[in-house]
C-alpha positions as protocol buffer text, in pm:
chain_id: "A"
residue {
  index: 1
  type: UNK
  ca { x: -8970 y: -20586 z: 1574 }
}
residue {
  index: 2
  type: UNK
  ca { x: -8654 y: -20400 z: 1682 }
}
residue {
  index: 3
  type: UNK
  ca { x: -8512 y: -20698 z: 1873 }
}
residue {
  index: 4
  type: UNK
  ca { x: -8554 y: -20925 z: 1568 }
}
residue {
  index: 5
  type: UNK
  ca { x: -8385 y: -20672 z: 1340 }
}
residue {
  index: 6
  type: UNK
  ca { x: -8098 y: -20626 z: 1584 }
}
residue {
  index: 7
  type: UNK
  ca { x: -8053 y: -21003 z: 1612 }
}
residue {
  index: 8
  type: UNK
  ca { x: -8046 y: -21040 z: 1233 }
}
residue {
  index: 9
  type: UNK
  ca { x: -7788 y: -20761 z: 1208 }
}
residue {
  index: 10
  type: UNK
  ca { x: -7563 y: -20925 z: 1466 }
}
residue {
  index: 11
  type: UNK
  ca { x: -7593 y: -21274 z: 1318 }
}
residue {
  index: 12
  type: UNK
  ca { x: -7569 y: -21186 z: 948 }
}
residue {
  index: 13
  type: UNK
  ca { x: -7367 y: -20863 z: 951 }
}
residue {
  index: 14
  type: UNK
  ca { x: -7613 y: -20654 z: 753 }
}
residue {
  index: 15
  type: UNK
  ca { x: -7965 y: -20517 z: 772 }
}
residue {
  index: 16
  type: UNK
  ca { x: -8145 y: -20330 z: 494 }
}
residue {
  index: 17
  type: UNK
  ca { x: -8444 y: -20102 z: 540 }
}
residue {
  index: 18
  type: UNK
  ca { x: -8604 y: -20019 z: 204 }
}
residue {
  index: 19
  type: UNK
  ca { x: -8592 y: -19653 z: 97 }
}
residue {
  index: 20
  type: UNK
  ca { x: -8370 y: -19570 z: 397 }
}
residue {
  index: 21
  type: UNK
  ca { x: -8039 y: -19757 z: 368 }
}
residue {
  index: 22
  type: UNK
  ca { x: -7848 y: -20044 z: 517 }
}
residue {
  index: 23
  type: UNK
  ca { x: -7656 y: -20114 z: 835 }
}
residue {
  index: 24
  type: UNK
  ca { x: -7333 y: -20313 z: 814 }
}
residue {
  index: 25
  type: UNK
  ca { x: -7121 y: -20469 z: 1085 }
}
residue {
  index: 26
  type: UNK
  ca { x: -6753 y: -20423 z: 1003 }
}
residue {
  index: 27
  type: UNK
  ca { x: -6444 y: -20530 z: 1194 }
}
residue {
  index: 28
  type: UNK
  ca { x: -6226 y: -20242 z: 1311 }
}
residue {
  index: 29
  type: UNK
  ca { x: -5865 y: -20366 z: 1331 }
}
residue {
  index: 30
  type: UNK
  ca { x: -5650 y: -20345 z: 1640 }
}
residue {
  index: 31
  type: UNK
  ca { x: -5440 y: -20032 z: 1675 }
}
residue {
  index: 32
  type: UNK
  ca { x: -5121 y: -19950 z: 1861 }
}
residue {
  index: 33
  type: UNK
  ca { x: -5006 y: -19597 z: 1940 }
}
residue {
  index: 34
  type: UNK
  ca { x: -4630 y: -19625 z: 1991 }
}
residue {
  index: 35
  type: UNK
  ca { x: -4604 y: -19279 z: 2149 }
}
residue {
  index: 36
  type: UNK
  ca { x: -4847 y: -19347 z: 2433 }
}
residue {
  index: 37
  type: UNK
  ca { x: -4818 y: -19727 z: 2435 }
}
residue {
  index: 38
  type: UNK
  ca { x: -5194 y: -19765 z: 2398 }
}
residue {
  index: 39
  type: UNK
  ca { x: -5310 y: -20093 z: 2244 }
}
residue {
  index: 40
  type: UNK
  ca { x: -5673 y: -20112 z: 2134 }
}
residue {
  index: 41
  type: UNK
  ca { x: -5837 y: -20448 z: 2063 }
}
residue {
  index: 42
  type: UNK
  ca { x: -6013 y: -20519 z: 1734 }
}
residue {
  index: 43
  type: UNK
  ca { x: -6389 y: -20477 z: 1761 }
}
residue {
  index: 44
  type: UNK
  ca { x: -6702 y: -20478 z: 1551 }
}
residue {
  index: 45
  type: UNK
  ca { x: -6853 y: -20142 z: 1456 }
}
residue {
  index: 46
  type: UNK
  ca { x: -7188 y: -20068 z: 1296 }
}
residue {
  index: 47
  type: UNK
  ca { x: -7185 y: -19843 z: 991 }
}
residue {
  index: 48
  type: UNK
  ca { x: -7472 y: -19700 z: 790 }
}
residue {
  index: 49
  type: UNK
  ca { x: -7492 y: -19657 z: 414 }
}
residue {
  index: 50
  type: UNK
  ca { x: -7763 y: -19447 z: 253 }
}
residue {
  index: 51
  type: UNK
  ca { x: -7719 y: -19621 z: -83 }
}
residue {
  index: 52
  type: UNK
  ca { x: -8041 y: -19744 z: -248 }
}
residue {
  index: 53
  type: UNK
  ca { x: -8139 y: -20081 z: -106 }
}
residue {
  index: 54
  type: UNK
  ca { x: -8274 y: -20352 z: -336 }
}
residue {
  index: 55
  type: UNK
  ca { x: -8574 y: -20560 z: -241 }
}
residue {
  index: 56
  type: UNK
  ca { x: -8512 y: -20743 z: 86 }
}
residue {
  index: 57
  type: UNK
  ca { x: -8384 y: -21096 z: 61 }
}
residue {
  index: 58
  type: UNK
  ca { x: -8560 y: -21425 z: 129 }
}
residue {
  index: 59
  type: UNK
  ca { x: -8309 y: -21518 z: 400 }
}
residue {
  index: 60
  type: UNK
  ca { x: -8419 y: -21213 z: 599 }
}
residue {
  index: 61
  type: UNK
  ca { x: -8789 y: -21291 z: 569 }
}
residue {
  index: 62
  type: UNK
  ca { x: -8735 y: -21658 z: 659 }
}
residue {
  index: 63
  type: UNK
  ca { x: -8544 y: -21546 z: 967 }
}
residue {
  index: 64
  type: UNK
  ca { x: -8806 y: -21288 z: 1061 }
}
residue {
  index: 65
  type: UNK
  ca { x: -9093 y: -21536 z: 1021 }
}
residue {
  index: 66
  type: UNK
  ca { x: -8915 y: -21792 z: 1241 }
}
residue {
  index: 67
  type: UNK
  ca { x: -8826 y: -21537 z: 1509 }
}
residue {
  index: 68
  type: UNK
  ca { x: -9175 y: -21384 z: 1520 }
}
residue {
  index: 69
  type: UNK
  ca { x: -9345 y: -21723 z: 1501 }
}
residue {
  index: 70
  type: UNK
  ca { x: -9560 y: -21626 z: 1202 }
}
residue {
  index: 71
  type: UNK
  ca { x: -9589 y: -21727 z: 838 }
}
residue {
  index: 72
  type: UNK
  ca { x: -9356 y: -21569 z: 585 }
}
residue {
  index: 73
  type: UNK
  ca { x: -9627 y: -21357 z: 419 }
}
residue {
  index: 74
  type: UNK
  ca { x: -9724 y: -21215 z: 757 }
}
residue {
  index: 75
  type: UNK
  ca { x: -9357 y: -21144 z: 837 }
}
residue {
  index: 76
  type: UNK
  ca { x: -9320 y: -20961 z: 506 }
}
residue {
  index: 77
  type: UNK
  ca { x: -9629 y: -20750 z: 578 }
}
residue {
  index: 78
  type: UNK
  ca { x: -9511 y: -20671 z: 932 }
}
residue {
  index: 79
  type: UNK
  ca { x: -9166 y: -20568 z: 812 }
}
residue {
  index: 80
  type: UNK
  ca { x: -9301 y: -20345 z: 536 }
}
residue {
  index: 81
  type: UNK
  ca { x: -9540 y: -20182 z: 785 }
}
residue {
  index: 82
  type: UNK
  ca { x: -9245 y: -20131 z: 1021 }
}
residue {
  index: 83
  type: UNK
  ca { x: -9030 y: -19984 z: 739 }
}
residue {
  index: 84
  type: UNK
  ca { x: -9314 y: -19747 z: 642 }
}
residue {
  index: 85
  type: UNK
  ca { x: -9354 y: -19633 z: 1005 }
}
residue {
  index: 86
  type: UNK
  ca { x: -8976 y: -19595 z: 1033 }
}
residue {
  index: 87
  type: UNK
  ca { x: -8957 y: -19376 z: 721 }
}
residue {
  index: 88
  type: UNK
  ca { x: -9259 y: -19170 z: 833 }
}
residue {
  index: 89
  type: UNK
  ca { x: -9110 y: -19112 z: 1179 }
}
residue {
  index: 90
  type: UNK
  ca { x: -8782 y: -19008 z: 1017 }
}
residue {
  index: 91
  type: UNK
  ca { x: -8962 y: -18754 z: 798 }
}
residue {
  index: 92
  type: UNK
  ca { x: -9168 y: -18617 z: 1088 }
}
residue {
  index: 93
  type: UNK
  ca { x: -8921 y: -18621 z: 1378 }
}
residue {
  index: 94
  type: UNK
  ca { x: -8592 y: -18600 z: 1186 }
}
residue {
  index: 95
  type: UNK
  ca { x: -8452 y: -18855 z: 1437 }
}
residue {
  index: 96
  type: UNK
  ca { x: -8535 y: -19225 z: 1467 }
}
residue {
  index: 97
  type: UNK
  ca { x: -8378 y: -19481 z: 1697 }
}
residue {
  index: 98
  type: UNK
  ca { x: -8338 y: -19845 z: 1606 }
}
residue {
  index: 99
  type: UNK
  ca { x: -8308 y: -20019 z: 1944 }
}
residue {
  index: 100
  type: UNK
  ca { x: -7964 y: -20165 z: 2004 }
}
residue {
  index: 101
  type: UNK
  ca { x: -7827 y: -20030 z: 1676 }
}
residue {
  index: 102
  type: UNK
  ca { x: -7831 y: -19651 z: 1699 }
}
residue {
  index: 103
  type: UNK
  ca { x: -7999 y: -19329 z: 1588 }
}
residue {
  index: 104
  type: UNK
  ca { x: -8054 y: -19195 z: 1239 }
}
residue {
  index: 105
  type: UNK
  ca { x: -8077 y: -18818 z: 1207 }
}
residue {
  index: 106
  type: UNK
  ca { x: -8201 y: -18646 z: 894 }
}
residue {
  index: 107
  type: UNK
  ca { x: -8001 y: -18339 z: 806 }
}
residue {
  index: 108
  type: UNK
  ca { x: -8123 y: -18023 z: 634 }
}
residue {
  index: 109
  type: UNK
  ca { x: -7996 y: -18152 z: 298 }
}
residue {
  index: 110
  type: UNK
  ca { x: -8189 y: -18483 z: 338 }
}
residue {
  index: 111
  type: UNK
  ca { x: -7872 y: -18678 z: 418 }
}
residue {
  index: 112
  type: UNK
  ca { x: -7888 y: -18930 z: 698 }
}
residue {
  index: 113
  type: UNK
  ca { x: -7632 y: -18929 z: 977 }
}
residue {
  index: 114
  type: UNK
  ca { x: -7587 y: -19237 z: 1195 }
}
residue {
  index: 115
  type: UNK
  ca { x: -7476 y: -19252 z: 1559 }
}
residue {
  index: 116
  type: UNK
  ca { x: -7417 y: -19598 z: 1704 }
}
residue {
  index: 117
  type: UNK
  ca { x: -7620 y: -19685 z: 2013 }
}
residue {
  index: 118
  type: UNK
  ca { x: -7317 y: -19751 z: 2228 }
}
residue {
  index: 119
  type: UNK
  ca { x: -6945 y: -19735 z: 2207 }
}
residue {
  index: 120
  type: UNK
  ca { x: -6817 y: -20090 z: 2235 }
}
residue {
  index: 121
  type: UNK
  ca { x: -6480 y: -19984 z: 2377 }
}
residue {
  index: 122
  type: UNK
  ca { x: -6617 y: -20038 z: 2727 }
}
residue {
  index: 123
  type: UNK
  ca { x: -6617 y: -20412 z: 2653 }
}
residue {
  index: 124
  type: UNK
  ca { x: -6247 y: -20415 z: 2564 }
}
residue {
  index: 125
  type: UNK
  ca { x: -6081 y: -20105 z: 2707 }
}
residue {
  index: 126
  type: UNK
  ca { x: -5739 y: -20013 z: 2570 }
}
residue {
  index: 127
  type: UNK
  ca { x: -5431 y: -20136 z: 2752 }
}
residue {
  index: 128
  type: UNK
  ca { x: -5091 y: -19975 z: 2777 }
}
residue {
  index: 129
  type: UNK
  ca { x: -4770 y: -20156 z: 2687 }
}
residue {
  index: 130
  type: UNK
  ca { x: -4412 y: -20048 z: 2724 }
}
residue {
  index: 131
  type: UNK
  ca { x: -4237 y: -19993 z: 2397 }
}
residue {
  index: 132
  type: UNK
  ca { x: -3885 y: -19909 z: 2511 }
}
residue {
  index: 133
  type: UNK
  ca { x: -3738 y: -20135 z: 2245 }
}
residue {
  index: 134
  type: UNK
  ca { x: -3530 y: -20347 z: 2481 }
}
residue {
  index: 135
  type: UNK
  ca { x: -3573 y: -20721 z: 2494 }
}
residue {
  index: 136
  type: UNK
  ca { x: -3427 y: -20769 z: 2842 }
}
residue {
  index: 137
  type: UNK
  ca { x: -3625 y: -21004 z: 3052 }
}
residue {
  index: 138
  type: UNK
  ca { x: -3744 y: -21200 z: 2750 }
}
residue {
  index: 139
  type: UNK
  ca { x: -3507 y: -21489 z: 2830 }
}
residue {
  index: 140
  type: UNK
  ca { x: -3621 y: -21489 z: 3193 }
}
residue {
  index: 141
  type: UNK
  ca { x: -3985 y: -21500 z: 3081 }
}
residue {
  index: 142
  type: UNK
  ca { x: -3903 y: -21783 z: 2840 }
}
residue {
  index: 143
  type: UNK
  ca { x: -3747 y: -21980 z: 3128 }
}
residue {
  index: 144
  type: UNK
  ca { x: -4059 y: -21925 z: 3340 }
}
residue {
  index: 145
  type: UNK
  ca { x: -4281 y: -22042 z: 3054 }
}
residue {
  index: 146
  type: UNK
  ca { x: -4109 y: -22384 z: 3043 }
}
residue {
  index: 147
  type: UNK
  ca { x: -4275 y: -22512 z: 3361 }
}
residue {
  index: 148
  type: UNK
  ca { x: -4506 y: -22731 z: 3156 }
}
residue {
  index: 149
  type: UNK
  ca { x: -4206 y: -22903 z: 2998 }
}
residue {
  index: 150
  type: UNK
  ca { x: -4079 y: -23010 z: 3340 }
}
residue {
  index: 151
  type: UNK
  ca { x: -4428 y: -23116 z: 3444 }
}
residue {
  index: 152
  type: UNK
  ca { x: -4451 y: -23349 z: 3143 }
}
residue {
  index: 153
  type: UNK
  ca { x: -4111 y: -23503 z: 3219 }
}
residue {
  index: 154
  type: UNK
  ca { x: -4213 y: -23565 z: 3581 }
}
residue {
  index: 155
  type: UNK
  ca { x: -4544 y: -23717 z: 3468 }
}
residue {
  index: 156
  type: UNK
  ca { x: -4364 y: -23955 z: 3229 }
}
residue {
  index: 157
  type: UNK
  ca { x: -4119 y: -24056 z: 3504 }
}
residue {
  index: 158
  type: UNK
  ca { x: -4409 y: -24113 z: 3744 }
}
residue {
  index: 159
  type: UNK
  ca { x: -4596 y: -24327 z: 3493 }
}
residue {
  index: 160
  type: UNK
  ca { x: -4278 y: -24522 z: 3423 }
}
residue {
  index: 161
  type: UNK
  ca { x: -4229 y: -24589 z: 3796 }
}
residue {
  index: 162
  type: UNK
  ca { x: -4591 y: -24705 z: 3831 }
}
residue {
  index: 163
  type: UNK
  ca { x: -4556 y: -24932 z: 3526 }
}
residue {
  index: 164
  type: UNK
  ca { x: -4230 y: -25079 z: 3662 }
}
residue {
  index: 165
  type: UNK
  ca { x: -4384 y: -25141 z: 4005 }
}
residue {
  index: 166
  type: UNK
  ca { x: -4704 y: -25311 z: 3881 }
}
residue {
  index: 167
  type: UNK
  ca { x: -4562 y: -25500 z: 3583 }
}
């Protein structure tokens, strides 16, 4: 069941577990630290909200039934059994892991704390850029970036010579 839930979360950006909360995929914007020159790429992050979750939606159950290869009523029953087991394990163990998503830990005051399964920064590590403020070398780079312009001119001249020769 975990792999189907993870796939739904990735594809649709949200996953709700009744009487527990919901997981959301949000886009963390790119950041630049001028002091160190560190540039971090934008990336998706998974957040958890313990807000009350309404009854699960039809889209989710249609997806789950198709992925599991069962009828929708069976998918609904399987999911509710899974949600019940999930809640029970959270009450008993105080920690439950949703494969690929992360761990939920129940605190002493019955609040849930979420830790993502993995830090996605390893996929796009930060890079360092110079921020000395000078624009020297920009004209030289612009000249180097015009190679394609010369290639197009040579291609047109070559095609013209071929047309002249054969026509």
